[in-house]
LUMGU-302820 format. One line per 10 residues: number of its first residue (from 1); their letters; for each residue x, y, z of C-alpha. Coordinates in steps of 0.2 Angstrom, whole numbers. Layout:
BEGIN
NUM) a) X Y Z  ...
This chain:
BEGIN
1) maaalgldev) -6 31 87  -18 36 96  -33 24 90  -47 27 80  -62 39 83  -78 39 78  -84 52 65  -95 58 78  -85 60 91  -72 70 77
11) agrlpadlli) -85 83 72  -92 85 92  -76 94 97  -76 104 83  -81 122 89  -97 126 87  -96 139 75  -86 130 61  -99 115 61  -114 115 49
21) avdtggaald) -118 95 49  -115 80 47  -121 71 36  -121 53 33  -124 53 15  -143 47 17  -140 30 23  -145 25 40  -126 25 45  -122 30 63
31) astvavsdvh) -107 45 61  -99 33 81  -96 21 67  -85 29 55  -70 26 63  -58 41 60  -38 35 61  -28 50 53  -33 67 43  -25 70 27
41) hdsrrvvpgs) -26 87 15  -17 78 -1  -26 66 -9  -11 59 -14  -3 54 5  -24 48 8  -22 30 16  -38 18 22  -47 27 38  -43 45 33
51) lfaclvgahh) -57 59 31  -50 70 19  -52 89 23  -56 99 7  -45 113 6  -51 128 -6  -33 136 -9  -27 152 -24  -24 139 -35  -31 121 -30
61) dghdhaaeal) -49 119 -24  -51 101 -14  -66 98 -15  -58 90 -35  -50 80 -24  -63 71 -16  -64 56 -29  -45 49 -30  -45 52 -8  -61 39 -8
71) ergavallve) -53 27 -20  -38 27 -10  -46 22 6  -55 39 14  -70 34 25  -77 50 28  -75 70 20  -71 88 30  -82 100 18  -86 116 12
81) rrlavdvpqi) -101 110 6  -109 97 1  -103 81 -13  -113 72 -25  -106 56 -15  -111 46 -6  -101 46 11  -101 54 26  -98 70 24  -93 84 40
91) vvtdartama) -98 102 31  -90 119 39  -89 135 33  -69 131 36  -61 117 30  -41 124 35  -48 128 53  -58 114 56  -42 100 48  -32 108 61
101) haartvhgdp) -45 106 76  -46 87 68  -30 83 66  -27 87 84  -41 75 88  -38 62 77  -22 61 86  -23 63 103  -18 79 107  -1 75 106
111) atrllmvgit) 5 93 111  -1 92 128  10 77 134  26 87 127  37 102 131  32 114 118  45 125 113  39 139 96  51 150 90  45 163 77
121) gtngkttvah) 53 179 71  59 183 54  79 181 56  88 166 69  74 156 70  83 142 64  100 144 73  92 147 88  79 130 86  95 119 84
131) llghvlasag) 107 128 100  89 125 110  86 107 105  103 105 107  103 111 126  88 103 128  95 88 124  114 90 134  100 94 148  94 77 148
141) hdvevigtls) 76 79 136  72 68 122  71 81 107  65 86 89  69 101 83  56 105 69  60 118 56  69 125 40  80 110 41  70 92 46
151) gprttpestd) 58 99 30  54 106 14  40 117 25  49 127 40  31 121 48  22 105 44  1 109 39  -7 104 54  -9 86 48  6 82 45
161) lhrglarsve) 11 93 63  1 81 73  3 66 67  23 69 67  18 74 86  7 59 88  24 48 82  34 58 95  27 53 108  26 36 102
171) egrtavvmev) 44 32 103  47 42 122  52 60 115  51 72 129  52 89 120  51 97 105  56 114 99  48 120 83  49 135 71  35 145 67
181) sshaltldrv) 33 152 54  20 171 47  13 159 34  10 143 46  1 157 60  -10 162 45  -13 147 39  -19 139 56  -7 126 57  -1 128 76
191) lgirfdlsvf) -19 132 79  -22 123 97  -6 121 101  -2 131 118  17 131 117  26 130 134  37 144 128  37 157 114  49 165 109  50 180 97
201) tnlgrdhldl) 68 184 89  66 200 78  54 207 65  63 211 46  54 210 30  49 197 23  34 189 15  26 203 10  19 197 -3  9 185 9
211) hgsteeyfra) 4 197 21  3 213 13  10 225 27  22 222 39  10 229 49  -1 212 45  17 203 43  19 208 65  0 205 66  2 187 61
221) kaqlfaadac) 20 184 72  10 192 85  -5 179 88  14 166 93  9 177 110  -10 176 115  -16 169 127  -20 152 120  -5 150 110  7 152 126
231) qralvnsddl) 10 150 142  23 163 143  36 170 131  55 177 130  56 192 117  71 201 108  70 217 117  83 223 106  69 225 94  57 236 89
241) hgrllldgaa) 43 223 89  50 213 102  47 230 114  29 231 107  24 212 113  32 218 129  21 229 130  4 220 127  9 206 135  -6 196 138
251) vptlafsade) 6 180 148  22 181 159  32 186 146  53 192 148  65 201 137  81 194 132  96 206 123  114 207 119  119 216 131  117 201 142
261) asevavgvte) 134 197 135  150 204 142  170 200 134  164 197 119  176 187 106  168 186 90  179 178 74  172 168 59  171 150 66  169 154 85
271) tafvwrsqsv) 161 164 98  164 168 113  156 179 128  150 181 146  133 175 152  127 178 169  146 171 175  146 161 164  158 160 152  151 153 132
281) rlpmggavnm) 161 145 118  151 145 104  159 134 86  150 147 78  157 163 69  146 181 68  140 191 81  121 187 77  124 169 81  129 176 98
291) qnaiaaldaa) 112 184 100  102 167 94  115 160 108  109 172 122  93 167 116  93 150 114  101 151 135  91 163 142  78 149 135  81 136 143
301) dllgvdpavs) 84 145 159  66 147 158  62 128 154  72 125 170  90 121 163  105 123 175  113 140 165  130 128 169  124 116 158  116 127 146
311) asaladcppa) 134 134 141  143 121 141  133 112 130  135 124 116  152 121 117  151 107 109  135 108 98  136 104 78  136 124 68  119 125 61
321) pgrfepvvga) 119 123 44  122 139 30  120 150 42  138 161 44  145 143 37  163 146 33  172 137 19  189 134 20  202 132 8  215 120 6
331) dgespvvvvd) 231 131 11  229 147 18  229 159 3  212 156 0  198 171 7  189 165 20  172 163 14  157 161 21  140 153 15  122 159 26
341) yahtpdaltr) 103 159 23  101 178 23  89 183 10  79 198 18  88 217 21  89 216 38  99 201 39  110 203 21  115 220 34  118 208 49
351) liegareaap) 129 195 39  140 209 30  141 217 47  143 204 60  156 198 44  166 214 46  166 212 65  175 195 64  187 200 52  191 218 57
361) garctvvigc) 200 225 42  197 213 28  191 217 13  170 208 9  160 200 -6  145 198 -4  136 186 -21  116 188 -18  103 185 -26  83 187 -25
371) gggrdrekrp) 70 173 -25  57 173 -39  38 175 -38  39 182 -23  38 200 -14  43 211 -28  46 226 -16  60 217 -6  73 218 -18  80 236 -20
381) emgraallad) 82 236 -6  92 218 -8  100 227 -19  105 242 -4  109 230 10  122 222 -2  132 238 -4  138 236 12  151 224 6  165 232 -2
391) avvltsdnpr) 162 222 -18  143 218 -25  141 202 -36  123 201 -41  117 181 -45  103 171 -45  96 162 -30  79 153 -35  72 160 -51  58 149 -52
401) geapedilsd) 44 155 -62  54 174 -66  66 177 -77  83 179 -68  88 197 -77  68 204 -73  73 198 -54  91 208 -54  84 221 -65  76 226 -48
411) mlsgmteger) 88 223 -37  103 234 -47  82 247 -45  89 250 -26  105 257 -35  112 276 -38  119 273 -60  134 276 -48  134 261 -35  127 248 -51
421) agvvvevdra) 145 253 -61  152 245 -49  143 228 -47  144 212 -57  130 203 -62  130 186 -67  115 177 -67  126 160 -69  127 158 -47  139 145 -49
431) eaigrairaa) 150 157 -60  148 169 -49  152 162 -34  166 159 -42  172 174 -50  166 180 -31  182 167 -23  193 170 -39  192 190 -36  197 188 -20
441) gpgemvliag) 212 187 -9  222 180 5  211 182 20  197 194 13  179 189 15  166 182 4  150 180 8  138 168 -3  118 171 6  103 169 1
451) kghettqern) 104 150 -2  111 141 15  108 124 17  98 122 3  102 113 -8  93 117 -25  90 129 -34  70 131 -42  74 137 -62  56 136 -74
461) geihhfddre) 46 123 -62  59 114 -65  70 108 -50  89 105 -49  105 100 -37  115 116 -30  124 118 -15  131 134 -14  146 124 -3  149 114 -13
471) varavlgvdr) 152 124 -29  163 135 -14  173 120 -10  175 115 -28  179 133 -34  196 131 -17  201 113 -23  191 105 -7  185 88 -7  177 92 9
């Protein structure tokens, strides 16, 4: 890790409009002698030598945890108001923004020593990052992929992110491909990083509990395409908001499109197409993954990877967990079961349409729920989207603190009385999956949507082990 910096140097690199004062606590103490070697925002994780950032959130005020941080070895505080403790304090107008700058400074601005790719959008971020990471590795890079599959947050908090990037540099990695969520952009988690390439997949309805409107949601995403956030960009011209980014581009911006593919053959476990005269075979089914692959291929091309190398690399890329992931029965008499992370109306629509394209003529059943404590207005839309399938089983997702029955009622409100009559409602997710699979005949499709790769379910504040794939395998009588 980078050598410790003096507190005065950390404060001196903050933007002038953030810094109010550096208070040494009234003692005859030179701020340059206070050595800061790390930055933390969680008092429980503070290590000796840390600067502790006191963040003010909706439910907790970090200033209330300063004493615990000091007990654990914090040498200074980053605060929005002076505290009555005799320790050095950097007083700022916005602790969260200042924390991002401080973390970048303390860890030696590690992003500047890596090839950095940021991927944002409502759907497809995880798969594009997964595919692009594999292609770059095949081209000789030592790559780290950061996102939904690598940690509890899609995009780590700035303190964890810069610490992790510094570790990547230390370990000899040369490139980082990361998902950048709208939360991360709104909450300054990637502030100060200028990506070599930013990629936009699409925009649908999601996270309006945070952003309030689609316009604000898009505005958050668009931050990744500002001149101070990236050097160049790649956007999906098949998406309205991708075209808006093209029209208002602040950096050199190119488009990708599904139209780049020809001779397309989509199956449940494999997709094949021709791209730039290269034959591409992707060991992932579903038409949506073809477009995700094109995004990864075009991104790799912009980063200097030979198209032939990229196309060859995708052939041996392991499937992204929980993204159109098939669960195959022990014999040929079972339905075709697919587990997918689709948890937005757009994603669910594309999942069902993709399943029909992968298995033409097959009857399709979808098992879907909505998470508790999140955007309630999305639930009726999810219910309506589910009706694209031939049969619908509504069930629990992560109810969190809400009554599952209330969530399901919200989903049902998106359907007419006649449409509701044909819908199965089963609160218990394992039972719902079992009912759907047992009711499906050989060759029929059962789509288990919403949780994808997740291996837990949150109910009433408790986390329980739950994996859609395990449940499906058990119903199908498959060990693995």
